[in-house]
Backbone and ligand atoms as CSV (ligand in chain L), in Angstrom:
chain,resi,resn,atom,element,x,y,z
A,1,MET,N,N,-54.295,-46.384,77.729
A,1,MET,CA,C,-53.653,-46.335,76.665
A,1,MET,C,C,-51.923,-46.061,76.780
A,2,GLU,N,N,-51.479,-46.812,75.850
A,2,GLU,CA,C,-49.970,-46.536,75.876
A,2,GLU,C,C,-49.593,-45.315,75.733
A,3,ASP,N,N,-48.646,-44.805,76.536
A,3,ASP,CA,C,-48.205,-43.339,76.257
A,3,ASP,C,C,-46.983,-43.247,75.456
A,4,LYS,N,N,-46.338,-44.343,74.971
A,4,LYS,CA,C,-45.247,-44.412,74.134
A,4,LYS,C,C,-45.440,-45.278,72.745
A,5,LEU,N,N,-44.758,-44.950,71.911
A,5,LEU,CA,C,-44.924,-45.884,70.496
A,5,LEU,C,C,-43.605,-46.601,70.359
A,6,TYR,N,N,-43.581,-47.876,70.278
A,6,TYR,CA,C,-42.500,-48.542,70.070
A,6,TYR,C,C,-42.281,-49.235,68.569
A,7,TYR,N,N,-40.992,-49.189,68.256
A,7,TYR,CA,C,-40.806,-49.732,66.739
A,7,TYR,C,C,-39.682,-50.694,66.953
A,8,SER,N,N,-39.713,-51.540,66.125
A,8,SER,CA,C,-38.628,-52.705,65.993
A,8,SER,C,C,-37.678,-52.302,64.784
A,9,TYR,N,N,-36.592,-53.120,64.699
A,9,TYR,CA,C,-35.774,-52.877,63.698
A,9,TYR,C,C,-36.398,-53.402,62.396
A,10,ASN,N,N,-37.303,-54.323,62.440
A,10,ASN,CA,C,-37.933,-54.674,61.284
A,10,ASN,C,C,-38.895,-53.749,60.789
A,11,ASP,N,N,-39.606,-53.241,61.764
A,11,ASP,CA,C,-40.679,-52.025,61.439
A,11,ASP,C,C,-39.831,-51.028,60.619
A,12,ILE,N,N,-38.762,-50.520,61.198
A,12,ILE,CA,C,-37.869,-49.479,60.591
A,12,ILE,C,C,-37.420,-49.904,59.159
A,13,HIS,N,N,-36.829,-51.156,59.083
A,13,HIS,CA,C,-36.475,-51.460,57.744
A,13,HIS,C,C,-37.511,-51.388,56.901
A,14,ASN,N,N,-38.714,-51.998,57.096
A,14,ASN,CA,C,-39.802,-51.958,56.102
A,14,ASN,C,C,-40.130,-50.586,55.675
A,15,ILE,N,N,-40.206,-49.689,56.615
A,15,ILE,CA,C,-40.465,-48.354,56.241
A,15,ILE,C,C,-39.466,-47.894,55.263
A,16,CYS,N,N,-38.286,-48.010,55.705
A,16,CYS,CA,C,-37.120,-47.380,54.944
A,16,CYS,C,C,-36.945,-47.923,53.421
A,17,VAL,N,N,-37.313,-49.241,53.392
A,17,VAL,CA,C,-37.097,-49.853,51.956
A,17,VAL,C,C,-38.357,-49.416,51.155
A,18,GLU,N,N,-39.561,-49.316,51.679
A,18,GLU,CA,C,-40.695,-48.772,50.988
A,18,GLU,C,C,-40.507,-47.664,50.455
A,19,LYS,N,N,-40.256,-46.675,51.524
A,19,LYS,CA,C,-40.132,-45.220,51.058
A,19,LYS,C,C,-38.998,-44.877,50.300
A,20,ALA,N,N,-37.857,-45.613,50.333
A,20,ALA,CA,C,-36.583,-45.427,49.405
A,20,ALA,C,C,-37.165,-45.655,47.984
A,21,ASN,N,N,-37.912,-46.706,47.772
A,21,ASN,CA,C,-38.251,-47.079,46.576
A,21,ASN,C,C,-39.150,-45.955,45.942
A,22,THR,N,N,-40.076,-45.442,46.751
A,22,THR,CA,C,-40.872,-44.175,46.256
A,22,THR,C,C,-40.082,-43.021,45.926
A,23,ILE,N,N,-39.117,-42.827,46.789
A,23,ILE,CA,C,-38.231,-41.518,46.702
A,23,ILE,C,C,-37.433,-41.678,45.391
A,24,LYS,N,N,-36.904,-42.980,45.196
A,24,LYS,CA,C,-36.151,-43.090,43.964
A,24,LYS,C,C,-36.737,-42.630,42.745
A,25,LYS,N,N,-38.158,-42.870,42.789
A,25,LYS,CA,C,-39.068,-42.501,41.604
A,25,LYS,C,C,-39.299,-41.067,41.489
A,26,GLU,N,N,-39.757,-40.579,42.815
A,26,GLU,CA,C,-40.389,-39.156,42.917
A,26,GLU,C,C,-39.460,-38.076,43.065
A,27,PHE,N,N,-38.268,-38.216,43.734
A,27,PHE,CA,C,-37.336,-37.220,43.937
A,27,PHE,C,C,-35.913,-37.551,43.284
A,28,VAL,N,N,-35.629,-38.634,43.029
A,28,VAL,CA,C,-34.333,-39.105,42.343
A,28,VAL,C,C,-33.117,-38.497,43.071
A,29,PRO,N,N,-32.712,-38.528,44.383
A,29,PRO,CA,C,-31.581,-37.993,45.036
A,29,PRO,C,C,-30.338,-38.318,44.329
A,30,ASP,N,N,-29.298,-37.584,44.525
A,30,ASP,CA,C,-27.937,-37.918,44.155
A,30,ASP,C,C,-27.232,-38.377,45.419
A,31,VAL,N,N,-27.532,-37.683,46.499
A,31,VAL,CA,C,-26.772,-37.949,47.767
A,31,VAL,C,C,-27.853,-37.955,48.714
A,32,ILE,N,N,-27.479,-38.708,50.187
A,32,ILE,CA,C,-28.350,-38.584,51.204
A,32,ILE,C,C,-27.335,-37.731,52.194
A,33,LEU,N,N,-28.042,-36.890,52.846
A,33,LEU,CA,C,-27.574,-36.082,53.943
A,33,LEU,C,C,-28.209,-36.596,55.383
A,34,ALA,N,N,-27.597,-37.432,56.127
A,34,ALA,CA,C,-28.147,-37.979,57.397
A,34,ALA,C,C,-27.952,-37.110,58.349
A,35,ILE,N,N,-28.968,-36.839,59.303
A,35,ILE,CA,C,-28.840,-36.212,60.501
A,35,ILE,C,C,-28.556,-37.138,61.591
A,36,GLY,N,N,-27.400,-37.051,62.176
A,36,GLY,CA,C,-26.865,-37.841,63.402
A,36,GLY,C,C,-27.439,-37.372,64.626
A,37,GLY,N,N,-27.888,-38.185,65.606
A,37,GLY,CA,C,-27.766,-39.584,65.407
A,37,GLY,C,C,-28.851,-40.335,64.856
A,38,GLY,N,N,-30.032,-39.847,64.982
A,38,GLY,CA,C,-31.254,-40.708,64.557
A,38,GLY,C,C,-31.465,-41.214,63.170
A,39,GLY,N,N,-30.865,-40.253,62.287
A,39,GLY,CA,C,-31.035,-40.496,60.943
A,39,GLY,C,C,-30.012,-41.322,60.307
A,40,LEU,N,N,-29.070,-41.864,61.095
A,40,LEU,CA,C,-27.924,-42.642,60.624
A,40,LEU,C,C,-28.315,-44.120,60.179
A,41,ILE,N,N,-28.982,-44.875,61.013
A,41,ILE,CA,C,-29.622,-46.212,60.680
A,41,ILE,C,C,-30.612,-46.065,59.502
A,42,PRO,N,N,-31.592,-45.150,59.519
A,42,PRO,CA,C,-32.522,-44.950,58.350
A,42,PRO,C,C,-31.713,-44.914,57.040
A,43,ALA,N,N,-30.699,-43.933,57.148
A,43,ALA,CA,C,-30.100,-43.593,55.832
A,43,ALA,C,C,-29.296,-44.691,55.376
A,44,ARG,N,N,-28.749,-45.476,56.227
A,44,ARG,CA,C,-28.012,-46.696,55.790
A,44,ARG,C,C,-28.839,-47.651,55.190
A,45,ILE,N,N,-29.930,-47.960,55.689
A,45,ILE,CA,C,-30.895,-48.907,55.166
A,45,ILE,C,C,-31.411,-48.511,53.545
A,46,MET,N,N,-31.703,-46.933,53.675
A,46,MET,CA,C,-32.013,-46.466,52.364
A,46,MET,C,C,-30.985,-46.638,51.470
A,47,ARG,N,N,-29.981,-46.373,51.660
A,47,ARG,CA,C,-28.634,-46.477,50.662
A,47,ARG,C,C,-28.699,-47.917,50.027
A,48,SER,N,N,-29.058,-48.872,50.534
A,48,SER,CA,C,-29.177,-50.155,49.845
A,48,SER,C,C,-30.145,-50.136,48.761
A,49,VAL,N,N,-31.054,-49.244,48.860
A,49,VAL,CA,C,-32.105,-49.258,47.840
A,49,VAL,C,C,-31.759,-48.071,46.802
A,50,LEU,N,N,-31.144,-47.021,47.315
A,50,LEU,CA,C,-30.957,-45.715,46.491
A,50,LEU,C,C,-29.503,-45.911,45.877
A,51,ASP,N,N,-28.605,-46.651,46.607
A,51,ASP,CA,C,-27.272,-46.734,46.016
A,51,ASP,C,C,-26.542,-45.472,45.688
A,52,ILE,N,N,-26.534,-44.471,46.719
A,52,ILE,CA,C,-25.998,-43.264,46.507
A,52,ILE,C,C,-25.159,-42.901,47.789
A,53,PRO,N,N,-24.127,-41.965,47.548
A,53,PRO,CA,C,-23.323,-41.764,48.823
A,53,PRO,C,C,-24.221,-41.118,50.058
A,54,ILE,N,N,-23.706,-41.325,51.241
A,54,ILE,CA,C,-24.143,-40.882,52.577
A,54,ILE,C,C,-23.229,-39.672,53.050
A,55,TYR,N,N,-23.709,-38.662,53.342
A,55,TYR,CA,C,-22.951,-37.488,53.927
A,55,TYR,C,C,-23.714,-37.384,55.313
A,56,VAL,N,N,-22.992,-36.898,56.471
A,56,VAL,CA,C,-23.512,-36.640,57.685
A,56,VAL,C,C,-23.333,-35.525,58.341
A,57,VAL,N,N,-24.373,-34.944,58.991
A,57,VAL,CA,C,-24.008,-33.897,59.900
A,57,VAL,C,C,-24.739,-34.326,61.225
A,58,SER,N,N,-24.273,-33.991,62.348
A,58,SER,CA,C,-24.787,-34.496,63.794
A,58,SER,C,C,-25.266,-33.179,64.511
A,59,LEU,N,N,-26.418,-33.324,64.969
A,59,LEU,CA,C,-27.016,-32.158,65.627
A,59,LEU,C,C,-27.683,-32.737,66.843
A,60,SER,N,N,-27.660,-31.732,67.997
A,60,SER,CA,C,-28.424,-32.194,69.161
A,60,SER,C,C,-29.430,-31.133,69.583
A,61,THR,N,N,-30.502,-31.566,69.977
A,61,THR,CA,C,-31.536,-30.560,70.617
A,61,THR,C,C,-31.709,-30.760,72.064
A,62,TYR,N,N,-30.693,-31.543,72.583
A,62,TYR,CA,C,-30.793,-31.651,74.167
A,62,TYR,C,C,-29.372,-31.123,74.750
A,63,ASP,N,N,-29.439,-30.538,75.887
A,63,ASP,CA,C,-28.107,-30.117,76.403
A,63,ASP,C,C,-27.519,-31.238,77.182
A,64,GLU,N,N,-26.416,-31.047,78.077
A,64,GLU,CA,C,-25.621,-32.010,78.740
A,64,GLU,C,C,-26.496,-32.681,79.621
A,65,THR,N,N,-27.557,-31.994,80.288
A,65,THR,CA,C,-28.336,-32.615,81.301
A,65,THR,C,C,-29.732,-33.269,80.626
A,66,ASN,N,N,-29.748,-33.382,79.340
A,66,ASN,CA,C,-30.787,-33.915,78.505
A,66,ASN,C,C,-32.124,-33.011,78.625
A,67,ASN,N,N,-31.993,-31.805,78.936
A,67,ASN,CA,C,-33.228,-30.981,78.733
A,67,ASN,C,C,-33.104,-30.420,77.444
A,68,PRO,N,N,-34.521,-30.242,76.659
A,68,PRO,CA,C,-34.596,-29.728,75.438
A,68,PRO,C,C,-34.033,-28.349,75.335
A,69,ILE,N,N,-33.483,-28.051,74.172
A,69,ILE,CA,C,-32.924,-26.693,74.073
A,69,ILE,C,C,-33.597,-25.969,72.891
A,70,ASN,N,N,-33.550,-24.757,72.673
A,70,ASN,CA,C,-34.236,-24.021,71.674
A,70,ASN,C,C,-33.721,-24.086,70.177
A,71,GLU,N,N,-32.408,-23.989,70.147
A,71,GLU,CA,C,-31.950,-24.060,68.907
A,71,GLU,C,C,-30.810,-25.303,68.846
A,72,PRO,N,N,-30.839,-26.149,67.825
A,72,PRO,CA,C,-30.066,-27.280,67.923
A,72,PRO,C,C,-28.653,-26.810,68.138
A,73,ILE,N,N,-27.634,-27.845,68.663
A,73,ILE,CA,C,-26.455,-27.632,68.752
A,73,ILE,C,C,-25.706,-28.395,67.536
A,74,ILE,N,N,-24.720,-27.838,66.970
A,74,ILE,CA,C,-23.873,-28.620,66.132
A,74,ILE,C,C,-22.929,-29.548,66.750
A,75,VAL,N,N,-22.941,-30.744,66.622
A,75,VAL,CA,C,-22.147,-31.764,67.157
A,75,VAL,C,C,-20.839,-31.901,66.094
A,76,GLN,N,N,-21.406,-32.306,64.801
A,76,GLN,CA,C,-20.354,-32.233,63.681
A,76,GLN,C,C,-21.064,-31.626,62.373
A,77,TRP,N,N,-20.144,-30.900,61.578
A,77,TRP,CA,C,-20.652,-30.435,60.385
A,77,TRP,C,C,-19.822,-30.904,59.279
A,78,MET,N,N,-20.256,-30.429,58.126
A,78,MET,CA,C,-19.484,-31.009,57.008
A,78,MET,C,C,-19.283,-29.812,55.875
A,79,ASP,N,N,-18.502,-29.977,54.941
A,79,ASP,CA,C,-18.253,-29.030,53.882
A,79,ASP,C,C,-19.364,-28.973,52.870
A,80,PHE,N,N,-20.208,-28.002,52.877
A,80,PHE,CA,C,-21.281,-28.135,52.069
A,80,PHE,C,C,-20.914,-28.034,50.543
A,81,SER,N,N,-19.713,-27.697,50.231
A,81,SER,CA,C,-19.432,-27.559,48.831
A,81,SER,C,C,-19.465,-28.725,48.119
A,82,LYS,N,N,-19.195,-29.946,48.943
A,82,LYS,CA,C,-19.362,-31.326,48.380
A,82,LYS,C,C,-20.815,-31.606,47.895
A,83,LEU,N,N,-21.681,-30.788,48.333
A,83,LEU,CA,C,-23.119,-31.014,47.839
A,83,LEU,C,C,-23.467,-29.999,46.687
A,84,ARG,N,N,-22.665,-29.203,46.184
A,84,ARG,CA,C,-22.916,-28.410,45.133
A,84,ARG,C,C,-23.543,-29.006,44.063
A,85,ASN,N,N,-24.847,-28.422,43.481
A,85,ASN,CA,C,-25.678,-28.836,42.433
A,85,ASN,C,C,-26.030,-30.346,42.435
A,86,LYS,N,N,-26.112,-30.937,43.643
A,86,LYS,CA,C,-26.579,-32.261,43.844
A,86,LYS,C,C,-27.919,-32.295,44.509
A,87,LYS,N,N,-28.676,-33.334,43.985
A,87,LYS,CA,C,-30.029,-33.431,44.677
A,87,LYS,C,C,-29.870,-34.065,45.966
A,88,ILE,N,N,-30.202,-33.520,47.033
A,88,ILE,CA,C,-29.845,-33.900,48.381
A,88,ILE,C,C,-31.206,-34.317,49.087
A,89,LEU,N,N,-31.171,-35.699,49.676
A,89,LEU,CA,C,-32.224,-36.087,50.460
A,89,LEU,C,C,-31.693,-36.185,51.902
A,90,VAL,N,N,-32.305,-35.181,52.687
A,90,VAL,CA,C,-31.895,-35.135,54.296
A,90,VAL,C,C,-32.882,-36.215,54.807
A,91,VAL,N,N,-32.092,-36.999,55.581
A,91,VAL,CA,C,-32.845,-38.062,56.334
A,91,VAL,C,C,-32.560,-37.975,57.922
A,92,ASP,N,N,-33.884,-38.113,58.420
A,92,ASP,CA,C,-33.818,-37.865,59.887
A,92,ASP,C,C,-34.814,-39.005,60.468
A,93,GLU,N,N,-34.928,-39.301,61.896
A,93,GLU,CA,C,-35.824,-40.306,62.259
A,93,GLU,C,C,-37.225,-39.650,62.562
A,94,VAL,N,N,-37.178,-38.322,63.074
A,94,VAL,CA,C,-38.521,-37.933,63.416
A,94,VAL,C,C,-38.664,-36.422,63.420
A,95,ASP,N,N,-39.773,-36.057,62.822
A,95,ASP,CA,C,-40.075,-34.497,62.649
A,95,ASP,C,C,-41.109,-34.263,63.832
A,96,ASP,N,N,-40.540,-33.752,64.941
A,96,ASP,CA,C,-41.234,-33.429,66.046
A,96,ASP,C,C,-41.598,-31.976,66.136
A,97,THR,N,N,-40.985,-31.167,66.517
A,97,THR,CA,C,-41.277,-29.484,66.552
A,97,THR,C,C,-40.895,-29.186,65.138
A,98,ARG,N,N,-39.985,-29.758,64.433
A,98,ARG,CA,C,-39.387,-29.279,63.154
A,98,ARG,C,C,-38.178,-28.397,63.306
A,99,LYS,N,N,-37.761,-28.088,64.524
A,99,LYS,CA,C,-36.775,-27.141,64.711
A,99,LYS,C,C,-35.360,-27.674,64.035
A,100,THR,N,N,-35.197,-28.986,64.134
A,100,THR,CA,C,-33.823,-29.497,63.556
A,100,THR,C,C,-33.771,-29.429,62.017
A,101,ILE,N,N,-35.080,-29.798,61.345
A,101,ILE,CA,C,-34.943,-29.649,59.981
A,101,ILE,C,C,-35.095,-28.252,59.478
A,102,GLU,N,N,-35.749,-27.399,60.267
A,102,GLU,CA,C,-35.642,-25.932,59.953
A,102,GLU,C,C,-34.247,-25.398,59.933
A,103,PHE,N,N,-33.504,-25.758,61.098
A,103,PHE,CA,C,-32.207,-25.257,61.162
A,103,PHE,C,C,-31.220,-25.734,60.101
A,104,LEU,N,N,-31.342,-27.051,59.795
A,104,LEU,CA,C,-30.450,-27.536,58.749
A,104,LEU,C,C,-30.938,-27.057,57.482
A,105,VAL,N,N,-32.137,-26.986,57.083
A,105,VAL,CA,C,-32.500,-26.627,55.690
A,105,VAL,C,C,-32.041,-25.033,55.419
A,106,ASN,N,N,-32.293,-24.154,56.431
A,106,ASN,CA,C,-31.931,-22.918,56.432
A,106,ASN,C,C,-30.183,-22.797,56.280
A,107,LYS,N,N,-29.574,-23.636,56.925
A,107,LYS,CA,C,-28.039,-23.754,56.707
A,107,LYS,C,C,-27.643,-24.057,55.269
A,108,LEU,N,N,-28.444,-25.029,54.686
A,108,LEU,CA,C,-28.128,-25.427,53.371
A,108,LEU,C,C,-28.377,-24.528,52.533
A,109,ALA,N,N,-29.878,-23.886,52.562
A,109,ALA,CA,C,-30.240,-23.022,51.473
A,109,ALA,C,C,-29.371,-21.691,51.558
A,110,ASN,N,N,-28.693,-21.451,52.577
A,110,ASN,CA,C,-27.854,-20.228,52.473
A,110,ASN,C,C,-26.586,-20.325,51.571
A,111,ASN,N,N,-26.464,-21.430,50.920
A,111,ASN,CA,C,-25.326,-21.680,50.118
A,111,ASN,C,C,-25.861,-21.565,48.568
A,112,GLU,N,N,-25.119,-20.727,47.971
A,112,GLU,CA,C,-25.601,-20.418,46.522
A,112,GLU,C,C,-25.762,-21.576,45.628
A,113,GLU,N,N,-24.997,-22.585,45.886
A,113,GLU,CA,C,-24.924,-23.782,44.958
A,113,GLU,C,C,-26.007,-24.752,45.391
A,114,ILE,N,N,-26.752,-24.570,46.313
A,114,ILE,CA,C,-27.759,-25.437,46.824
A,114,ILE,C,C,-29.090,-24.726,46.740
A,115,SER,N,N,-29.787,-25.364,45.756
A,115,SER,CA,C,-31.259,-24.633,45.369
A,115,SER,C,C,-32.237,-25.450,46.005
A,116,GLU,N,N,-33.370,-24.730,46.269
A,116,GLU,CA,C,-34.569,-25.343,46.864
A,116,GLU,C,C,-35.113,-26.556,46.122
A,117,GLU,N,N,-34.979,-26.424,44.833
A,117,GLU,CA,C,-35.226,-27.552,44.024
A,117,GLU,C,C,-34.490,-28.834,44.172
A,118,ASN,N,N,-33.299,-28.614,44.771
A,118,ASN,CA,C,-32.480,-29.801,44.981
A,118,ASN,C,C,-32.496,-30.273,46.356
A,119,LEU,N,N,-33.420,-29.879,47.168
A,119,LEU,CA,C,-33.703,-30.346,48.555
A,119,LEU,C,C,-34.852,-30.989,48.891
A,120,GLY,N,N,-34.719,-32.192,49.369
A,120,GLY,CA,C,-35.707,-32.909,49.889
A,120,GLY,C,C,-35.474,-33.467,51.084
A,121,ILE,N,N,-36.520,-33.876,52.000
A,121,ILE,CA,C,-36.679,-34.287,53.369
A,121,ILE,C,C,-37.306,-35.654,53.365
A,122,PHE,N,N,-36.835,-36.758,54.162
A,122,PHE,CA,C,-37.343,-37.871,54.585
A,122,PHE,C,C,-37.167,-38.013,56.001
A,123,VAL,N,N,-38.236,-38.361,56.666
A,123,VAL,CA,C,-38.241,-38.838,58.135
A,123,VAL,C,C,-39.093,-40.002,58.313
A,124,LEU,N,N,-38.699,-40.937,59.176
A,124,LEU,CA,C,-39.538,-42.015,59.426
A,124,LEU,C,C,-40.891,-41.579,59.990
A,125,HIS,N,N,-40.750,-40.816,60.950
A,125,HIS,CA,C,-42.009,-40.351,61.559
A,125,HIS,C,C,-42.268,-38.891,61.691
A,126,ASN,N,N,-43.619,-38.527,61.215
A,126,ASN,CA,C,-44.018,-37.141,61.330
A,126,ASN,C,C,-45.022,-37.022,62.365
A,127,LYS,N,N,-44.702,-36.306,63.598
A,127,LYS,CA,C,-45.675,-36.206,64.760
A,127,LYS,C,C,-46.602,-35.100,64.291
A,128,LYS,N,N,-47.984,-35.719,64.611
A,128,LYS,CA,C,-49.158,-34.697,64.448
A,128,LYS,C,C,-49.183,-33.637,65.660
A,129,LYS,N,N,-48.708,-32.553,65.278
A,129,LYS,CA,C,-48.547,-31.542,66.327
A,129,LYS,C,C,-48.250,-30.271,65.674
A,130,ASP,N,N,-48.361,-29.044,66.338
A,130,ASP,CA,C,-47.888,-27.744,65.800
A,130,ASP,C,C,-46.430,-27.741,65.631
A,131,LYS,N,N,-45.973,-27.143,64.383
A,131,LYS,CA,C,-44.507,-27.343,64.134
A,131,LYS,C,C,-44.249,-25.753,64.087
A,132,VAL,N,N,-42.786,-25.490,64.152
A,132,VAL,CA,C,-42.386,-24.146,64.276
A,132,VAL,C,C,-42.400,-23.513,62.926
A,133,ILE,N,N,-42.475,-24.420,61.870
A,133,ILE,CA,C,-42.586,-23.933,60.441
A,133,ILE,C,C,-43.509,-24.786,59.769
A,134,GLY,N,N,-44.213,-24.330,58.588
A,134,GLY,CA,C,-44.956,-25.068,57.904
A,134,GLY,C,C,-44.059,-25.642,56.680
A,135,ILE,N,N,-44.370,-26.764,56.200
A,135,ILE,CA,C,-43.441,-27.299,54.976
A,135,ILE,C,C,-43.383,-26.436,53.918
A,136,ASN,N,N,-44.419,-25.705,53.727
A,136,ASN,CA,C,-44.486,-24.947,52.408
A,136,ASN,C,C,-43.443,-23.560,52.619
A,137,ASN,N,N,-43.122,-23.328,53.749
A,137,ASN,CA,C,-42.435,-22.247,54.136
A,137,ASN,C,C,-40.818,-22.591,54.313
A,138,LEU,N,N,-40.676,-23.966,54.127
A,138,LEU,CA,C,-39.293,-24.339,53.973
A,138,LEU,C,C,-38.657,-24.310,52.603
A,139,SER,N,N,-37.315,-23.991,52.391
A,139,SER,CA,C,-36.734,-23.985,51.090
A,139,SER,C,C,-36.335,-25.443,50.673
A,140,ILE,N,N,-37.656,-26.137,50.430
A,140,ILE,CA,C,-37.393,-27.633,49.820
A,140,ILE,C,C,-38.280,-27.840,48.810
A,141,SER,N,N,-38.086,-28.761,48.049
A,141,SER,CA,C,-39.009,-29.134,46.971
A,141,SER,C,C,-39.807,-30.488,47.101
A,142,TYR,N,N,-39.273,-31.119,48.234
A,142,TYR,CA,C,-39.770,-32.534,48.471
A,142,TYR,C,C,-39.887,-32.907,49.913
A,143,TYR,N,N,-40.949,-33.411,50.387
A,143,TYR,CA,C,-41.061,-33.886,51.906
A,143,TYR,C,C,-41.745,-35.286,51.667
A,144,ASN,N,N,-41.175,-36.162,52.484
A,144,ASN,CA,C,-41.930,-37.533,52.566
A,144,ASN,C,C,-41.693,-37.954,53.989
A,145,TYR,N,N,-42.607,-38.824,54.522
A,145,TYR,CA,C,-42.349,-39.425,55.785
A,145,TYR,C,C,-42.952,-40.970,55.683
A,146,GLY,N,N,-42.477,-41.874,56.658
A,146,GLY,CA,C,-42.841,-43.014,56.680
A,146,GLY,C,C,-44.251,-43.237,57.265
A,147,GLU,N,N,-44.487,-42.532,58.456
A,147,GLU,CA,C,-45.813,-42.678,59.108
A,147,GLU,C,C,-46.181,-41.527,59.714
A,148,MET,N,N,-47.311,-41.048,59.801
A,148,MET,CA,C,-47.762,-39.995,60.656
A,148,MET,C,C,-48.232,-40.490,61.956
A,149,VAL,N,N,-47.732,-39.981,63.158
A,149,VAL,CA,C,-48.066,-40.590,64.396
A,149,VAL,C,C,-48.583,-39.467,65.362
A,150,GLU,N,N,-49.326,-40.032,66.443
A,150,GLU,CA,C,-49.723,-39.154,67.430
A,150,GLU,C,C,-48.525,-38.426,68.128
A,151,ASN,N,N,-48.789,-37.458,68.897
A,151,ASN,CA,C,-47.771,-36.688,69.700
A,151,ASN,C,C,-47.414,-37.491,70.790
A,152,LYS,N,N,-46.675,-38.523,70.728
A,152,LYS,CA,C,-46.268,-39.363,71.852
A,152,LYS,C,C,-44.899,-39.582,71.732
A,153,TRP,N,N,-44.234,-40.003,72.806
A,153,TRP,CA,C,-42.635,-40.279,72.668
A,153,TRP,C,C,-42.627,-41.597,71.966
A,154,ILE,N,N,-41.663,-41.624,70.937
A,154,ILE,CA,C,-41.349,-42.625,70.182
A,154,ILE,C,C,-40.068,-43.326,70.623
A,155,VAL,N,N,-40.224,-44.743,70.678
A,155,VAL,CA,C,-38.971,-45.519,71.368
A,155,VAL,C,C,-38.641,-46.380,70.114
A,156,TYR,N,N,-37.269,-45.889,69.750
A,156,TYR,CA,C,-36.612,-46.531,68.519
A,156,TYR,C,C,-35.880,-47.732,69.118
A,157,PRO,N,N,-35.535,-48.752,68.164
A,157,PRO,CA,C,-34.943,-49.980,68.671
A,157,PRO,C,C,-33.577,-49.701,69.130
A,158,TRP,N,N,-33.058,-48.495,68.631
A,158,TRP,CA,C,-31.468,-48.046,69.041
A,158,TRP,C,C,-31.673,-47.154,70.387
A,159,ASP,N,N,-32.738,-47.056,71.057
A,159,ASP,CA,C,-32.812,-46.042,72.143
A,159,ASP,C,C,-32.314,-46.826,73.281
L,1,5GP,P1,P,-37.345,-31.698,66.381
L,1,5GP,O1,O,-38.105,-31.115,67.516
L,1,5GP,O2,O,-36.381,-30.720,66.039
L,1,5GP,O3,O,-38.337,-31.957,65.127
L,1,5GP,O4,O,-36.711,-33.023,66.797
L,1,5GP,C1,C,-35.513,-33.012,67.402
L,1,5GP,C2,C,-34.789,-34.296,67.562
L,1,5GP,O5,O,-35.464,-34.826,68.851
L,1,5GP,C3,C,-35.158,-35.519,66.827
L,1,5GP,O6,O,-34.130,-35.627,65.812
L,1,5GP,C4,C,-34.957,-36.573,67.753
L,1,5GP,O7,O,-33.663,-36.911,67.896
L,1,5GP,C5,C,-35.561,-36.112,69.025
L,1,5GP,N1,N,-36.951,-36.546,69.252
L,1,5GP,C6,C,-38.082,-35.762,69.192
L,1,5GP,N2,N,-39.026,-36.758,69.378
L,1,5GP,C7,C,-38.666,-37.841,69.603
L,1,5GP,C8,C,-39.369,-39.110,70.064
L,1,5GP,O8,O,-40.585,-39.179,70.001
L,1,5GP,N3,N,-38.478,-40.157,70.094
L,1,5GP,C9,C,-37.105,-40.053,70.123
L,1,5GP,N4,N,-36.476,-41.221,70.210
L,1,5GP,N5,N,-36.524,-38.965,69.699
L,1,5GP,C10,C,-37.210,-37.739,69.578
């Protein structure tokens, strides 16, 4: 049995377009907040459907020697006051342990002008595994994913 899952740009494009059309009706975001690097390409594809601005933060869960680390490192941040009272769709490529999403949602939810009601998440892939936090315990009002996948390493076309 293959120990990795492979996706083409075409697969990713189809997932993003289909889900962006759903999210446009179900969540109706005002802005996309892409998590770099993996969320950048999905966010850009989704923008073609959603037609809303993209903001970016960049996080890393691996150290300089490529070993996984416990708490994400901030590579680049942004001024969250720009997101005041906006409906924010956070976009990343994969929900693995959920540490990255938990980290960013907590940082966003710490701002008075960013309410739980205005926070939504989209990931291309949600891995079937134990997560550090349940979706219901995150300060968000919307969560959607492209596909639920086995707990295997996913190889993206940009990897
Ligand atoms: P987390 O464990 O915080 O949910 O995921 C952290 C980050 O690890 C993801 O944003 C992604 O960059 C990377 N990651 C986790 N699993 C995979 C995978 O299967 N394939 C790839 N390419 N990256 C992954």
